[in-house]
Steps between C-alpha positions, in 0.01 A plus 500: 500500500869510538701274722601790729137584550427146576789486757370812673147359524626169637720569805755220556355379839131576457254224550436488134870451421531222752192322357643538150833351597328216692284424193774541233811345651383134534321515172793637303747253658266210419461628141870538459570151645240325296604669174869426564427138593288427195731685265804312619309175470405579138858584417641172654230310309615650181859396577385144586308480177808588306691224684221257432486583133881445469475166684211393275683597192811308611292185577308518179813545294676215679207269446485588124869454434606133582434355155659783314807483735537130458483524122716814478214671308627861516222636288234364725687621812523851340137499414400398859736759641375775279132423573554485872692832486218661315207356697659545849667836427831361637822706508720196472464132418797259495508129420794315660612142434592250778848643530369847562601652168249735326350327203275783398448854645236771425479843651725658755506620857688829474401624845579175685187550716260272316316229690654179401343155508654165412345162399661170420435341161435129574583228246203388292363179630783464749525501877393810680863562607645487155553864415619586141526869561359806663282797397575850645247775448503859630223757519583876520376655816409822312189317358316571829606865506185630323287300750687633791472853366116461454458333843689780675306766314164331594616472863577873509166583349324278743685655789400859380134398462493325833675792685260750343192293593633446856581863545155618386332245728718598795438867432122443502535288822695762674255775399208305637663388824650846574162662430327260746777555763461878471129475574569282806777721639 
């Protein structure tokens, strides 16, 4: 059955058309709203997880560095930096001394759009206010791109399935109600 045949069989203002519109419109708007809401929520959760991972990496690195910084143990600093870079998939990690000068740097942020997090390196056994340096880490935002793509594809497929199911159910409802109204009238 072609679309033109379907349009001829279903006049625009027939009782069946009206029932179909009344059944479809709220359902489709609700489906679209729910899918859009939950998709945007999933995408914002992915962004938040990226920020959390960067903050956790900065804190972990800052907590591991005080003794190496105090003893100027560059081999240990390099090992900690390389391990953190590999485990946390960081785009950039920088260790700065108390004067703000970069002591060690790994990776790069070519785009300038990475999520950056900072953490102070506290003196070992010292007062909480005694900072001997700072750690800067950056996570590239393109790490969530595959997740975003998959989420949007799943949302589109969900919308397609939901619209198809809603249309079939609305079509059956309009057939039954229109048939009953024809017998009455």
